[in-house]
N, C-alpha and C positions, 0 to 999 in steps of 0.2 A: 476106294476112296478113303484117303486116312485122315484126312481133315475137310473140313466145308469150305469151298472153294472160295466162299466172300467172309467167311467168320460169323456168319449171322448165328443168331440167337435171339430169342427173345426171354424175358425176365419180367414174369409180372408177378408182384409183390402186394400187401396189403392188408390194412385187419381181417380177424376173422368174421366172416358172413355180412363179406363186401362185395360178394359176385364171383371173386375169382376163377372159382372151376369153373364155372357156367362159362364165362369169357374166353377162357384156356380153352375149351371144347369147343366153342364157336371158331375161334381162332384155329385151332388143329385141323377142323372139317374144311375149314376157306383154303387153307395155305400147306396141306398135306402134311401137319405138324405131329410131333409125339409131344405128350404131357409128359412131362416130369417132376415128381413131386419133390417139393423144395420147403417142405413142412414136418417138423421133429415130432410129432405127434401121429400124424396119420401114416408114417411108417408103420404101426402098430396092428397088428393083424386084429387084433381083439379088440381095436374100438373104432369100429366101422361107421356105426349110428354118432357117438359121442365125438367122434373130431369130423361131422361133416365130411366123409370119404365120399369122392363120387361113385353111383351106383353102381352098380353090376351092367345095366343096362347105357348108361354112360360109360364105362367102360368097353363097352361092346360098341360103339362109335366111332373112337378113335383111340390109336391106341397110349395107355398108358403105361408108367413104369414106377417102379420105388415105391409103389402104394401098399399098404400091407403086407409086405415081406419080412419084418422082425417079430418075433413071439414079445410076448410083455415081460417075459423074465428077464429080458436082455435092457443090459443101461446103454443103450443104445449113442454111440457119441458122434459130435460131427465130423470129426476125422473118418470113421467108419461109414458118414454116408459122404464124403467127399469121394472115396476108395471108389463105392459105389455108382458116386456118378460119372465119374471119369467113365465106367466101361460102359454105361449107358449114352452119356456122350460120343463116345467112338463110331459104339453100334450105332444111334440114329445118321450121324456124321457119314460113315461107311455106305448107309442105304440112301444120301439126298436129303434126308428129309431135316425140315427144321426143329430144332428142340426148344420146347417152350420149357421152362423153368417156372413154377408155379405154388405160393406159397407165403407162409407169413413168417416165417422163423430168419431173422434178421441174418445172423451168423453164417446160415446156409449160403445165404445171396453173398454174403460178404467173402467168405470163401470161394463162391465162383469168381469174383473177379478183382479179389486184392490178396486170395491167398489165406492160408490158416495159420495162426500161430502154433508152433510147438510148445509153446507154455503150459504146462500141467494145470490144472485147476489150483488155486490158493486157497489152504483152509482156513476157514473164517475166523480161528484161534488167533492165526497168525495176521490175518489182514487187521481184525479189530487189535490187537495189539499194536501194530505198526502205526495203525490210525489216531489208537489213542496217544501214544508217544509224539507223533504229531500235533496235537492238539497242546501236549501240556509242555512240548520244549520247543516249537516252531520249525518252520522247514528250514531254516541256516542249520540248526542242529543236526537235522535229519543228514540232511544235503554232505554235513562234514563227515558222521559217520559212514553215508553211501563212498565216500571219496576214498576212506580208508578199505573200504570192503571190495569197490567196485568202482576202480578211479577211471575207466573208460566213458562210463554210463555218467559218472557222474560231470564230467567234464563235459559231457552234450548239454547238461541242463542247468538252466537260471535256477539261483541259489533261494527262490522263493515259488518255484514252479512247484507247488505241493501233492500235485494229483501225479506228476511223473516220476517226483523224488519217491513217493509213498509206494506205488508200483514197482519200481526197481527196488525199493529194499524188500518189498514184500516177496519178490521172485528170488533174490539169492539167497533168504532166510528159509522159503519153504524149498527151495532143491537145490542151495549150494552153490549154484551156477548163474553168471552174470545173467542181464538177460541180453547184451547184444550177444552172446554166445546162444539162446535161445532163437532170437531174429534170425541168426545166420544159418540155422538149419530150420527156418518154416516152410510151409509145404507150398509151393507155388501157386498161384489160381488157375482156375481151369480153362476159363475163358480169356479173352484181349480186351480190356476196358472198352477199347472204341470200336469192340467189332459187334455191340448188342446193343439192343432196345430195351431199357430200363423202365418201367414204369412201377407207380404206388400208386393204388385205387384208392380215393380219399371221398368217398361220401360223406354228407352229411351226416353229423356224430349225431344229433338225437334219432333219425330216421334208422342208422346203425343199429343204435341200443335199441331203439323199439324192436329190430328184424333178429337182434340176438335173443332179446325177451322169449319171442314169440317164436324162435327156432328152438329153444332150450325145451319147450312147452312141448311142441312135434317130437323132437326126441322121445319124450318121457310114454310118448304113444307109439314109439318105431321103433323100440328095440332096449334104447337106454339103460333099463332097467335091468333086463337081462345080460346084457354087456355085464354092470357092472356086479350082478350078482354073480357070474362065471367069474370073476376075475377075484370076487372076494373068498370063492370057494377053494381058489388056488393057493391064497395065505400067503402071498410074495410080499416081498419086502415093501413096506408101505414107501418107502426111500426112492425105489423105480420110477424111471420117470413116468410110465405107464399109467401108474398106481397115484401120480399126482396129475393127474390131465384134467380138465376143467369138469368139474362135475362128477368125477369119480369119487373122490374122499366124502363127499355129500350124499351121495346114493348109495354106499355102503355104509356110512351112519343109516341111513333109515330105514335100508334092510335090516339091520341089527336092532331097529327100537328106538335106536338114541333119538331121534329128531322126526316130526312130521315129512309125509311126502311135501306138503308147501315150504317147509322151511329148507326142505332140500334142495327145491326146483329154484326156491330165492337166493340159497347160495351159490348154487349152479351158474345163475345167469348175472348174480354181481361178479363172481371172480372173473366170464368170459368179459365182460363189460372193463372191468379193469384190466385184462389183458389186454384188451382191443386199444385201448387208451395208452400202455406200455409201446403200442408197437410203433402209434403214430410216432410218438416221441424219439422210439428208438433211429427208425429210420430216418429223421428230420437229422438228426445228430450224427448218427455213423453212414449214411449211404446218402447224401445229400446229392451225388450224381443221378436218381432216381426219378423221372419227370411224375410231379403228382398230378393227377387229373381227374374226375369223375369216372364211373364206372363207364358212363352214357361216352363220353369223351374217348376214353380208351376203346370201348368197342368200335368207333370209326374211324379210330386211327390205326389199328391194330388189324383188323380184320381183313385190310389189304394190301398184297406184298409189296405195296411202294412204300411201306413204312419202313420197313429196313435200311 
């Protein structure tokens, strides 16, 4: 069987520490599913504790894929994840099981149902320059500049659409190619948007932040320091994604004697809380089709096959 007969798939997103992993595991057990990692940090094998990956015991009770498959020295991209997820999706579909994509990385979920833009990252220097010109000269002036360099994109934009004008200029300055050219080469979505159930876990904010703080304390007792020490010993580029995982920079500073354990813990907790706040905002604006619900509501909805 090359595809799911009813195009079923389940997407479980949410902020860190919202209970996504436990829910996905329960659903996988109840509905013969395969849990597929959709989190950009949990792909790294070096970060089981610090990214709250499922434990070996949890992984043994239901199939889990794409967890801990990438070395910390690799700058893993959304495009690379899509390639890996495509293979896993085909495998799960052929087995007639329910694919359960679960994680907190909005771009990965966006790639699943909307496709992934082929536009490479824009250097900060170019972005900052375009935004500065926008502030000095106004959107009409930059629209005229865009019309001379990329008339197709300019013709589609209102002369006062600051955001899209700036984006189109950034792309052509960074790549030498028009934004429309890149869009024509976009990677297609892996899943049909009308063939999935997509939920975003939205627990009470205060409760969530308290869980984040308590979890980071537990991490310190369960091996987080060992993971940070092992990473520090490898002397990897500090700009690699794994080296910027929440808690890693602060714990490495502590291990070097630059800050106290208490300061490292507080920094890791604060960074994680701020990330959770950004996750709420990102999904609200970028993926409004996700249905927001509490973890209790999600458990009731998703554990029965009729929810698809």
